[in-house]
NULUM-136415 format. One record per residue (C-alpha): x, y, z. Coordinates in Angstrom, 3 decimals. Example, Ala and Ser with C-alpha at 12.3 -4.5 7.8 and 13.67 -1.06 7.14 Angstrom:
2
atom u->12.300 v->-4.500 w->7.800
atom u->13.670 v->-1.060 w->7.140
***
This chain:
118
atom u->-27.477 v->-9.532 w->7.502
atom u->-25.622 v->-6.784 w->9.757
atom u->-27.690 v->-7.452 w->12.999
atom u->-28.711 v->-11.084 w->12.752
atom u->-25.620 v->-12.581 w->11.080
atom u->-23.008 v->-10.014 w->12.414
atom u->-21.785 v->-9.520 w->8.849
atom u->-20.680 v->-6.353 w->7.157
atom u->-19.900 v->-5.526 w->3.453
atom u->-16.302 v->-4.932 w->2.677
atom u->-14.213 v->-4.380 w->-0.345
atom u->-12.765 v->-7.843 w->-1.397
atom u->-9.099 v->-8.461 w->-1.111
atom u->-8.066 v->-11.022 w->-3.663
atom u->-5.360 v->-13.518 w->-3.026
atom u->-3.690 v->-15.932 w->-5.649
atom u->-4.795 v->-19.431 w->-5.475
atom u->-1.173 v->-20.550 w->-5.230
atom u->-0.589 v->-18.675 w->-1.822
atom u->-1.796 v->-21.444 w->0.388
atom u->-0.842 v->-24.496 w->-1.677
atom u->1.330 v->-27.132 w->0.131
atom u->4.217 v->-26.568 w->-2.332
atom u->4.350 v->-22.824 w->-1.652
atom u->4.193 v->-23.246 w->2.020
atom u->7.042 v->-25.666 w->1.742
atom u->9.024 v->-23.272 w->-0.337
atom u->8.587 v->-20.600 w->2.482
atom u->9.539 v->-23.156 w->5.131
atom u->12.692 v->-24.053 w->3.234
atom u->13.721 v->-20.395 w->2.726
atom u->13.525 v->-19.685 w->6.440
atom u->15.383 v->-22.740 w->7.322
atom u->18.171 v->-21.716 w->4.915
atom u->18.520 v->-18.302 w->6.379
atom u->18.365 v->-19.654 w->9.973
atom u->21.483 v->-21.863 w->9.059
atom u->23.642 v->-18.916 w->8.179
atom u->25.423 v->-16.469 w->10.556
atom u->23.364 v->-13.494 w->9.110
atom u->21.977 v->-11.489 w->12.096
atom u->18.681 v->-9.438 w->11.234
atom u->19.117 v->-7.521 w->14.522
atom u->22.550 v->-6.074 w->13.815
atom u->23.273 v->-5.847 w->10.189
atom u->20.040 v->-5.477 w->8.286
atom u->17.909 v->-2.528 w->6.915
atom u->14.437 v->-2.964 w->5.723
atom u->13.406 v->-0.273 w->3.205
atom u->9.679 v->0.257 w->2.532
atom u->7.537 v->2.535 w->0.215
atom u->3.950 v->3.691 w->0.889
atom u->1.937 v->5.732 w->-1.586
atom u->-1.145 v->7.565 w->-0.968
atom u->-3.230 v->10.280 w->-2.566
atom u->-3.394 v->13.626 w->-0.684
atom u->-7.222 v->14.017 w->-1.497
atom u->-8.148 v->10.398 w->-0.905
atom u->-12.077 v->9.847 w->-1.117
atom u->-14.083 v->6.899 w->0.121
atom u->-15.478 v->4.731 w->-2.447
atom u->-19.000 v->4.501 w->-0.707
atom u->-21.261 v->6.960 w->0.896
atom u->-24.671 v->6.912 w->2.669
atom u->-27.876 v->8.477 w->1.021
atom u->-31.549 v->8.146 w->1.229
atom u->-33.189 v->5.331 w->-0.839
atom u->-33.782 v->6.483 w->-4.344
atom u->-31.238 v->9.302 w->-4.306
atom u->-27.551 v->9.107 w->-5.602
atom u->-24.778 v->9.196 w->-3.077
atom u->-23.177 v->12.510 w->-4.211
atom u->-20.135 v->13.782 w->-2.415
atom u->-18.309 v->16.992 w->-3.057
atom u->-14.638 v->16.863 w->-3.387
atom u->-11.953 v->19.652 w->-4.252
atom u->-10.789 v->17.763 w->-7.376
atom u->-11.446 v->14.381 w->-9.087
atom u->-7.982 v->13.241 w->-9.602
atom u->-4.874 v->13.359 w->-7.163
atom u->-1.201 v->12.669 w->-7.700
atom u->0.238 v->9.909 w->-5.620
atom u->2.676 v->11.114 w->-2.926
atom u->5.269 v->8.265 w->-1.684
atom u->7.047 v->8.002 w->1.490
atom u->10.210 v->6.032 w->1.484
atom u->11.540 v->4.755 w->4.641
atom u->14.260 v->2.482 w->6.023
atom u->14.263 v->0.936 w->9.488
atom u->16.437 v->-1.340 w->11.361
atom u->16.520 v->-3.036 w->14.836
atom u->18.137 v->0.281 w->16.149
atom u->15.381 v->2.454 w->14.863
atom u->14.406 v->4.725 w->11.811
atom u->17.418 v->4.920 w->9.479
atom u->16.221 v->7.318 w->6.869
atom u->12.812 v->8.824 w->5.546
atom u->12.141 v->10.798 w->2.361
atom u->9.075 v->12.194 w->0.624
atom u->8.600 v->11.807 w->-3.167
atom u->6.079 v->14.546 w->-4.546
atom u->5.011 v->14.145 w->-8.217
atom u->5.521 v->17.122 w->-10.461
atom u->3.290 v->17.428 w->-13.534
atom u->4.978 v->18.843 w->-16.604
atom u->2.705 v->19.803 w->-19.526
atom u->4.013 v->18.814 w->-23.028
atom u->1.448 v->19.727 w->-25.600
atom u->-1.680 v->17.505 w->-24.971
atom u->0.115 v->15.067 w->-22.617
atom u->0.662 v->15.447 w->-19.004
atom u->3.966 v->13.773 w->-18.010
atom u->4.603 v->13.099 w->-14.291
atom u->8.028 v->13.368 w->-12.713
atom u->8.948 v->12.172 w->-9.269
atom u->11.031 v->14.668 w->-7.183
atom u->12.684 v->13.527 w->-4.062
atom u->12.241 v->16.194 w->-1.365
***
């Protein structure tokens, strides 16, 4: 499959069925038309916030191994807290960036995660 058909196996990205339906495309088109008719200028008075979360010790989900043997991979821990980067950009450049690092507080048998902005 890989050499003759030029195919590779990847993790599937699922998309909703409605995404490419005609009525959804028309809704998007009308939304753009509505905003183009206003005097709103994205280049001068608009800020776009974004958040990205990641695990510090992220591990791959697949690994190579010899046939008949398990693909065992060593890692420092099996769980990682998510770290978030919050950013805001505009046409003039980067407006603001902050980092959210989770703190784990133990309460009896439950672990409660609190997000602290650094």
